[in-house]
C-alpha positions as CSV (number, residue, x, y, z in Angstrom):
1,M,96.8,111.1,111.0
2,S,99.1,108.6,109.2
3,I,99.3,104.8,109.0
4,R,102.7,103.2,109.4
5,F,103.3,99.8,107.8
6,V,106.0,97.7,106.1
7,C,106.4,96.6,102.5
8,R,107.2,92.9,101.8
9,N,110.9,93.8,101.5
10,G,110.9,95.3,105.0
11,H,110.9,99.0,104.1
12,A,109.0,101.2,106.6
13,L,106.3,103.2,104.9
14,K,103.8,105.8,106.0
15,A,100.6,106.9,104.4
16,N,97.7,109.2,105.2
17,V,94.6,107.6,106.6
18,R,92.6,108.6,103.6
19,H,94.7,106.2,101.5
20,A,93.7,103.2,103.5
21,G,92.6,100.3,101.3
22,R,94.4,101.7,98.3
23,K,97.4,100.3,96.4
24,M,100.6,102.2,96.4
25,R,104.3,101.6,95.4
26,C,107.1,101.5,97.8
27,P,109.4,104.4,97.0
28,R,112.5,102.4,97.6
29,C,111.9,99.0,95.9
30,K,108.9,99.9,93.7
31,V,106.9,96.9,94.8
32,A,103.1,97.3,95.0
33,V,101.6,97.2,98.5
34,W,98.1,97.8,99.9
35,V,97.8,100.5,102.5
36,P,96.2,98.7,105.6
37,Q,93.2,100.0,107.5
38,P,94.1,101.9,110.6
39,Q,94.2,100.0,113.8
40,L,93.9,101.0,117.4
41,Q,97.2,101.7,119.1
42,T,97.9,99.0,121.7
43,P,100.9,99.1,124.1
44,R,103.6,96.7,123.0
45,A,106.2,95.0,125.1
46,E,109.5,96.7,124.7
47,N,111.7,93.6,124.2
48,N,109.5,91.8,121.6
49,L,110.8,91.6,118.0
50,T,108.5,91.4,115.1
51,D,109.3,88.8,112.3
52,T,110.3,91.7,110.0
53,Q,112.8,93.1,112.6
54,A,114.3,89.6,113.2
55,V,114.8,89.1,109.4
56,R,116.4,92.5,109.1
57,L,118.7,91.8,112.0
58,L,119.8,88.3,110.8
59,G,119.8,88.9,107.1
60,S,118.7,86.4,104.5
61,Y,119.6,82.7,104.3
62,H,119.7,80.4,101.3
63,P,120.4,76.6,101.6
64,S,123.5,77.1,99.5
65,Q,125.1,79.0,102.4
66,R,125.0,75.9,104.6
67,T,128.7,75.2,103.8
68,L,129.6,78.8,104.4
69,L,128.1,78.7,107.9
70,A,130.0,75.5,108.8
71,A,133.3,77.0,107.6
72,P,135.9,77.8,110.3
73,A,136.0,81.4,111.6
74,P,138.6,83.7,110.2
75,S,141.7,84.2,112.3
76,P,141.6,87.0,114.8
77,T,144.7,88.6,113.3
78,A,143.0,89.1,109.9
79,K,141.9,92.6,109.2
80,E,139.0,91.6,106.8
81,R,136.7,88.7,106.3
82,P,134.5,87.7,103.4
83,C,130.8,88.2,103.5
84,P,129.0,84.8,103.2
85,K,126.4,86.2,100.9
86,C,128.3,88.4,98.4
87,N,132.0,87.5,99.1
88,T,132.9,91.2,99.6
89,M,135.8,91.7,102.0
90,V,134.4,93.4,105.1
91,P,136.5,94.8,108.0
92,M,136.5,92.5,111.1
93,L,134.8,95.1,113.3
94,C,131.8,95.5,110.9
95,R,128.7,93.5,111.9
96,V,126.7,94.2,108.7
97,C,128.1,93.9,105.2
98,P,128.1,97.4,103.6
99,S,127.3,96.1,100.1
100,C,124.4,93.6,100.7
101,N,123.3,94.5,104.3
102,T,123.7,90.9,105.6
103,Y,124.2,90.5,109.3
104,L,127.6,89.0,109.9
105,G,127.7,88.6,113.7
106,S,130.4,89.7,116.0
């Protein structure tokens, strides 16, 4: 039996039940995390998002981006648009920046 949990950077992790209460490192970001105690499985509502899922969907926000959010939208004839986080040019049809994984919207 395994325990599924998330590190503080949002990476999904899985550990054996015998490791509950121990510290391990996330294989992706190398941050130390505690393996939680197993909990009973409860039925969840299908349409509810967790905080972690919402942050993954929306991307990160920093107050310095306030001016970028208020900037006018790019013209529909443009083939690319700049990512507000890393300024990489992203195709208009992409909803997520391929370099920094920030949600760009439609």
